C-alpha positions, 0 to 999 in steps of 0.5 A: 627321057628315055629309060636308056639316056637315064640309064645311060647316065647313070652309067656316067656317073657311075663310071667317072666315081670308078675313074676318080677312086682311081685318082685318089687312089694314084694320089694317096701313093704319091702323098698328094693331099690337095689331089686326093681331096680333089679326087674324093669330092669328085668321086662322092658328087658323082656317086651322089649323082648316080644314087638320085638317078637310080632312085626308085622315086626318080624323074627326070625334071629332078636333074638340076642343070648344074648335074647336066653340067656333070654329066657332060664333065662326066662325059667328056672325061669318059672320051678321053679315057677311051681315046687314052685306052686307043691309043695304048692300045694301038702302041702295045700292037705296033710293038709287037708289029716292030719288035716281037714278030720279026724275032719270033719270026727270025727264029723260025726261018733260021733255027733248026734245032731247039738248041739254035732257037735257044742261042738265037732267043738269049740275044733277040730278047735283051731289054735295055731301057733307053727312053723307057723304050724296049731295044735290041 
């Protein structure tokens, strides 16, 4: 097995341990003790796997089939996490395009002085909560 894959597998284990830690913190904040314990077990399992892979004496024959399964699940978790972040970034871009840019463009196009720009900005940049969306 190529050393770069060994490093990648170590990074997969490290990343999943970090993600599990975040879930653990979230569950703790929601007083979800079962979820917190599950996330803690997952975090510890992936930390142990990372430590095993990073050990000076590590050889690839030390990885059991179950550990490859953990790496598979870990890679799937990371992919979902990346896809979720991409979706959120796309929503942010769309929000800028349909909300912020037109309003700023309107101020630039219509206002000839600071007072009129301030007045229009006060009218345009109002946030009202309606199903979690920014309106107006």
